[in-house]
Every structure is written in C-alpha cells, then in structure tokens.
C-alpha positions in Angstrom: 0.0 0.0 0.0 1.8 3.1 -1.3 1.9 6.4 0.8 -0.5 8.8 -0.8 -0.8 12.0 1.1 1.3 13.5 3.8 4.7 13.2 5.6 5.5 14.9 8.9 9.3 14.9 9.6 9.2 16.2 13.2 11.8 18.6 14.5 13.7 18.0 11.2 16.5 20.2 9.9 15.3 21.1 6.5 17.6 22.2 3.6 15.3 23.5 0.9 16.4 24.4 -2.6 13.6 25.4 -4.8 12.9 27.1 -8.1 10.5 30.1 -8.4 8.9 29.4 -5.0 6.7 31.9 -3.2 6.1 32.3 0.5 7.9 33.5 3.5 10.2 32.0 6.1 9.5 32.0 9.9 10.9 35.5 10.0 8.4 36.7 7.4 11.1 37.3 4.8 10.6 35.9 1.3 12.6 32.7 0.6 14.8 33.0 -2.5 15.1 30.1 -5.0 18.5 29.2 -3.7 17.8 29.6 0.1 18.2 27.0 2.9 15.5 27.0 5.6 15.5 25.2 8.9 12.2 24.1 10.5 11.4 22.1 13.6 8.5 20.5 11.8 7.8 20.2 8.1 4.5 19.1 6.6 4.7 17.8 3.1 1.6 18.5 0.9 -0.6 21.6 1.1 -3.9 19.9 0.6 -6.7 20.4 3.1 -5.5 17.7 5.5 -1.9 18.9 5.4 -2.8 22.5 6.0 -5.2 21.6 8.8 -2.5 19.5 10.4 0.1 22.3 10.1 -2.4 24.8 11.5 -3.3 22.6 14.5 0.4 21.9 15.3 1.5 25.5 15.1 -1.3 26.7 17.3 -0.4 24.0 19.9 3.4 24.7 19.7 3.9 28.4 18.9 7.6 28.2 20.0 8.6 25.8 17.3 9.1 26.7 13.6 6.9 25.1 11.0 7.0 24.8 7.2 4.6 23.4 4.6 6.1 22.1 1.4 3.9 22.0 -1.7 4.9 20.8 -5.2 2.4 23.0 -7.0 2.3 26.8 -7.4 -1.1 26.9 -5.7 -2.6 25.4 -2.5 -5.3 22.7 -2.5 -4.9 22.3 -6.2 -5.7 18.6 -6.6 -8.2 16.6 -4.5 -9.0 19.4 -2.0 -10.0 21.7 -4.9 -11.6 19.0 -7.1 -14.3 17.4 -4.9 -18.1 17.5 -4.5 -18.0 20.1 -1.7 -20.2 18.0 0.5 -20.0 18.3 4.3 -20.7 14.7 5.1 -22.7 13.8 8.2 -21.1 10.3 8.8 -24.0 7.9 7.9 -22.2 5.4 5.7 -19.1 4.6 7.7 -18.4 1.4 9.7 -19.3 2.1 13.4 -16.2 2.4 15.4 -14.0 3.2 12.4 -11.8 6.4 12.3 -14.0 7.5 9.3 -17.1 7.4 11.4 -15.6 9.1 14.5 -13.7 11.8 12.7 -16.4 12.6 10.2 -19.1 13.3 12.8 -16.6 15.3 14.9 -15.1 17.0 11.8 -18.5 18.1 10.4 -19.3 19.9 13.7 -15.9 21.5 13.6 -16.2 22.5 10.0 -19.5 24.3 10.5 -18.0 26.1 13.6 -14.9 27.1 11.7 -16.9 28.5 8.7 -19.0 30.5 11.1 -15.9 31.9 12.8 -14.2 32.8 9.5 -17.3 33.9 7.6 -16.9 31.2 5.0 -20.2 30.6 3.2 -21.8 27.2 3.3 -25.4 25.8 2.9 -26.8 23.3 5.4 -29.0 21.9 2.7 -29.6 18.4 4.1 -29.5 15.1 2.2 -32.1 12.6 1.2 -31.0 9.0 0.7 -33.9 7.5 -1.3 -35.2 3.9 -1.7 -36.7 3.9 -5.2 -37.6 0.2 -5.1 -39.0 -2.2 -2.5 -35.7 -4.1 -2.3 -33.9 -0.9 -1.3 -35.9 -0.4 1.9 -34.1 -3.0 4.1 -30.8 -1.5 3.1 -32.1 2.0 3.9 -33.2 0.9 7.4 -29.7 -0.7 7.9 -28.1 2.5 6.9 -30.4 4.4 9.4 -29.3 2.0 12.2 -25.7 2.6 11.3 -26.1 6.3 11.3 -27.6 6.1 14.8 -24.6 4.1 16.0 -22.4 6.8 14.6 -24.4 9.4 16.5 -25.2 11.3 13.3 -27.4 14.3 14.2 -31.1 14.6 13.2 -31.4 11.4 11.2 -35.0 10.2 10.4 -36.8 7.9 8.1 -39.5 9.7 6.0 -42.3 8.5 3.9 -43.1 9.0 0.2 -45.3 12.0 0.9 -42.6 13.6 3.1 -40.0 13.1 0.3 -42.2 15.1 -2.1 -42.7 17.8 0.5 -39.0 18.3 0.7 -38.1 17.6 -2.9 -41.2 17.9 -5.2 -39.6 16.3 -8.2 -38.1 13.3 -6.4 -39.9 9.9 -6.4 -39.2 7.2 -3.8 -40.9 4.7 -1.4 -38.9 5.8 1.6 -35.9 8.0 2.4 -33.4 8.7 5.0 -33.3 12.4 5.9 -30.0 13.8 7.0 -30.6 17.5 7.7 -27.0 18.3 8.8 -25.4 17.4 5.6 -24.2 20.5 3.8 -22.1 22.0 1.0 -19.1 24.3 1.0 -16.1 25.4 -1.1 -13.3 23.3 0.5 -10.6 25.2 -1.4 -11.7 28.3 0.4 -11.5 26.4 3.7 -8.0 25.2 2.8 -6.9 28.7 2.0 -8.3 29.9 5.4 -6.2 27.1 7.1 -3.2 28.4 5.3 -3.9 32.0 6.3 -4.2 30.9 10.0 -0.9 28.9 9.7 1.0 31.8 8.2 -0.5 34.3 10.6 0.9 32.1 13.4 4.4 32.4 11.8 4.4 29.3 9.6 6.1 29.3 6.2 4.6 27.8 3.1 6.9 26.9 0.2 5.1 26.3 -3.1 6.6 24.9 -6.2 8.7 22.6 -4.0 8.3 18.9 -4.9 10.0 16.7 -2.3 12.4 14.3 -4.0 14.2 12.7 -1.1 15.0 12.9 2.6 18.2 11.9 4.4 20.0 12.3 7.7 22.4 15.3 7.7 26.0 14.6 8.3 26.7 17.8 10.2 24.8 20.3 12.2 23.5 23.4 10.5 25.4 26.5 11.3 22.4 28.3 12.9 21.5 25.3 15.2 21.7 26.2 18.9 21.3 22.6 20.2 23.4 20.5 17.8 22.3 17.8 15.5 19.2 16.5 17.5 16.8 15.9 14.6 19.0 16.1 11.4 16.6 15.4 8.5 17.4 17.1 5.2 14.6 17.3 2.7 15.4 18.1 -1.0 13.1 18.8 -3.9 12.5 17.6 -7.4 9.5 16.0 -9.2 7.2 13.0 -8.2 3.4 12.1 -8.7 0.4 10.9 -6.5 -3.4 9.2 -6.6 -5.9 6.3 -7.8 -9.8 5.4 -7.5 -13.3 4.3 -5.9 -16.9 3.4 -6.7 -19.9 5.6 -5.8 -23.7 5.7 -6.3 -26.1 8.2 -7.9 -25.9 11.6 -6.3 -27.7 14.9 -6.9 -25.4 17.4 -5.2 -26.2 21.1 -5.1 -23.3 23.4 -5.4 -22.5 26.7 -3.8 -22.9 28.5 -7.2 -26.5 27.2 -7.5 -25.8 24.5 -10.0 -26.4 20.7 -9.4 -23.9 18.0 -10.0 -25.4 14.6 -11.1 -23.6 11.3 -10.8 -20.7 10.7 -10.4 -19.3 7.7 -12.3 -16.3 6.0 -10.8 -13.8 5.0 -13.4 -10.0 4.3 -13.3 -8.0 7.6 -13.8 -5.4 7.2 -16.5 -3.5 10.2 -15.1 -3.0 10.8 -11.4 -3.8 14.5 -11.6 -5.8 14.5 -14.8 -9.2 16.3 -14.5 -10.2 16.2 -18.1 -12.0 13.3 -19.7 -9.1 12.4 -22.1 -6.1 13.1 -19.8 -3.6 10.3 -20.0 -0.1 9.7 -18.6 1.7 6.6 -19.8 3.8 6.5 -16.7 0.8 6.7 -14.4 -1.2 4.1 -16.4 1.8 1.7 -16.4 2.3 2.1 -12.7 -1.4 1.2 -12.0 -1.4 -1.6 -14.6 1.7 -3.2 -13.1 0.0 -3.5 -9.6 -1.5 -7.0 -9.1 -4.1 -5.7 -6.7 -5.7 -3.6 -9.4 -6.2 -6.6 -11.6 -7.8 -8.6 -8.8 -10.2 -5.6 -8.2 -11.0 -5.4 -11.9 -11.6 -9.2 -12.1 -14.1 -9.1 -9.2 -16.0 -6.0 -10.5 -15.6 -6.3 -14.3 -19.2 -6.0 -15.4 -19.8 -3.2 -12.9 -16.7 -1.4 -14.1 -17.7 -1.7 -17.8 -21.1 -0.3 -16.9 -19.5 2.7 -15.1 -17.3 3.4 -18.1 -20.2 3.1 -20.5 -22.3 5.6 -18.5 -19.3 7.9 -18.3 -19.0 7.9 -22.1 -22.7 8.1 -23.0 -24.8 10.6 -21.0 -28.0 9.0 -22.2 -27.2 5.9 -20.2 -26.4 8.0 -17.1 -29.7 9.8 -17.5 -31.6 6.4 -17.2 -30.0 6.0 -13.8 -30.9 9.5 -12.7 -34.6 9.0 -13.8 -35.1 6.3 -11.2 -35.2 9.1 -8.7 -36.3 12.2 -10.7 -38.3 11.0 -13.7 -38.5 14.5 -15.2 -34.8 14.7 -15.9 -33.9 14.4 -19.7 -30.7 14.5 -21.7 -31.5 18.1 -22.7 -31.3 19.1 -19.0 -27.7 18.1 -18.4 -24.2 19.0 -19.6 -21.0 17.1 -19.1 -19.5 18.3 -15.9 -16.0 18.4 -14.4 -14.0 15.5 -12.9 -12.0 14.9 -9.8 -9.3 12.3 -9.1 -9.6 10.6 -5.7 -6.6 8.9 -4.1 -7.7 5.4 -3.0 -5.4 2.9 -1.4 -5.7 -0.6 -2.7 -4.1 -3.7 -1.1 -2.4 -6.5 -2.9 -5.5 -8.7 -2.7 -7.5 -6.1 -4.7 -9.5 -4.7 -1.7 -10.2 -1.0 -1.4 -8.8 0.3 1.9 -11.9 1.7 3.5 -10.6 3.5 6.5 -8.0 6.2 7.1 -4.5 4.8 7.5 -1.8 6.5 9.6 1.5 5.0 10.4 5.3 5.6 10.8 8.4 4.0 9.6 11.6 2.7 11.2 15.2 3.6 11.0 17.0 7.0 11.0 14.6 8.7 8.5 11.4 6.5 8.9 11.4 6.9 12.7 11.1 10.7 12.2 8.1 10.6 9.8 4.4 10.1 10.3 2.6 9.1 7.1 -1.0 9.7 6.2 -1.3 6.8 3.8 -5.0 6.8 3.1 -7.3 9.8 3.6 -10.2 9.6 1.0 -13.6 11.1 1.4 -14.7 12.3 4.0 -11.2 13.8 4.6 -12.2 17.3 3.8 -15.2 17.1 6.1 -13.0 15.6 8.8 -10.0 17.8 8.2 -10.0 19.6 11.6 -10.7 16.4 13.5 -8.0 14.5 11.5 -5.6 17.4 12.3 -6.2 17.0 16.0 -5.6 13.3 15.8 -2.4 13.8 13.8 -1.2 16.5 16.2 -1.8 14.1 19.1 0.1 11.4 17.4 3.0 13.8 16.4 3.3 14.9 20.0 3.3 11.3 21.2 5.8 10.0 18.7 8.2 12.9 18.7 7.8 14.1 22.2 7.0 17.7 21.3 
C-alpha cells in the first residue's frame, strides 16, 4: 500500500532548494530560490489535511518553527480543490472506524470554523432514497448505522414527506440527513493556510519533495546541535488512484447541481479532463497485481460505469429512477475529480483512514497519512487534532 498524502518529519532540519517558489520563512522574509531553511516540523503537501494539520500543530506549539512544502504553485490544487464540496454527516461509515468518528466530529468543527471565518456554506440536508422495495431493508440498515455513529437529526421519512422536501423526487422511503451541507473546500483550505501563516508558519510552493536523508553535520544556525537532522530536497514525483460511488444529486455553492458521479480508473494521477492520459501513471497502475484482482471481481460493474461515463443518455436512465422528469436536454457534461484510494495486494479497497510511521533514522522521524479519502475534507480539523496528538506522542513535542 503506497503512501498517498502527507509526511511529517518532526523537528527536522530542512535544507530546501527550490525554483521560483513563493512564500515566507519563519521571520516573514521571502525565501529565495537558492535559500536554505530550517524548520522544527515540516508538513509535506498543502492539501486540506496537510494545511489543517500544520495549523493545528503551530497553534499548539507556537515556540517551534513550521514549514509546509507543496509541489504545485497553488494550494489545494488537486483533491482538495476537485471534490463534491459536501460536508458529510457520517452515515455510511463502519461504526467504530476512524472515518465514522472523525467525520461526525469533523463536520461539527467544519460548521463552527466556517461560522468563525465567515466562509459561506449551505446546510441543505440530504435525502437517501429507496426507489424500489428491495432498497428499503438497506435503507433501514443505513439508518441504524447512522444512529450508531451518532449522526445528528437522522430520520426515516415516507413517500409524501419526500415530495414535500423535494417535489420532483420519487421514492418509497428516504433517510433524511438534515445536517449534511455543501461548502467550497478550497476556500476552507486557504483559510487554514492563512491561519498557519499568521501564526508564523512558512509555506513553500513549487517545492516537490524528492528525497530525505540524515544530515552529516549540524546546520550552522543550530543552537542545540544535530538532534533531529533530517534534510529534505526537492525535485518531481506524482500521487493518486480510485473508488466506486452511487447516484448523487449534489447542489453546489454556485447554485448548479452535479449529477452522478461515475467511478472509473483515472489514467493520469492529476488529470481532471476526460481524455487526460499519462503513460507513466497508467503503467504504474497496470503493473500492480491488486488492481487486476479488483478489476476481475468487478468487471461487469466497471464496464457499466465506463459506458455511462462515455454516454450521457445511459447515465440519465439511472438519474430518472429518482427524478423521472430529468432528460438528456437538462444536463451538460461536468468536471471531474481524481480521488486517491489505497488498494491492497488482494484487490481490496482500503476503507478507513490509515496513519503510520516508519523505522530507521529517517522512517522513525516521519508520520505518514497513507489513506485519507472522502470524507477527509469534512473531517480535516478532526484529523488534524488526531495527527497532532500522534506527532506529540511519537516525537515528544
């Protein structure tokens, strides 16, 4: 299972050489392209989880110096800026899992943070609809799971109540989740970054981490010798993979509605257009035995997903099960996102968040976030608290 998201070299001496980077060091001075910078803690990856974690750590430890290293020229450019924008309530996740715990906690923190910062959101609610009789037992099981996860305000509603809430929607029964909402997560990520920088943190963009090693001598400016001597250097390396989802009608902050999505294999890790392709990324995925085991078990379903992704009329038939009035003339092809999804060697999608550390001189000073798929954005503040707790425990901050 490959690391997908975030590294935390704690109290690491960082030697950074970068080209055309923007940002400021701990002193507030701009960092030049040939500068070296020393940080106590470096967070690699300026997505929403990385920025939330950096923010949480610097607020807890204002006496330490912190840096965030991001390979792109902008923050939250990939998954954090290409998602549905849903503030999830925590219904679906396995009771007792990190996803369940952190999503419920994170959603409450997300609403609170948006209120504090004046970030617009809509608590529009969500209906999970049973369109056929065979869907009802699954809906009731989902309701029971949501209650176990302590999701706020959940209730089962009848066909008439569905139409009262959504006049064009048809269904026999629905699960009403009033605390589900929508927001622009890129805006939240940028607010995290602003908090981090206001507390003295430095963000280095256009800095793609290439390798890490133990320094052979103490930096000249060090006052305590070579206690945590990790050197991080930059270059170029890539990132994500994929999941399966059901039919969604997702309102957006701009007033539009996203329909779908389809879940298909991405042929480029950061390709957001339908025909984006990277031979290197495709070969990397194709060479992994776990992918072929997953494909073998879900071949017909996968072909159906790809067919509906190519032919909008086929997707419309799925949408019409819930809103019969929708026609092909009502829709346009929408944007795409790429979601990192860990996959084990047996072809099983890793369902929960995965955090772990390594061993040895370098590995022992790093905490990896190996799997943080949806609802990572919803859970970002709760994840950050957990990561900060773990960093403090592992590295004795």
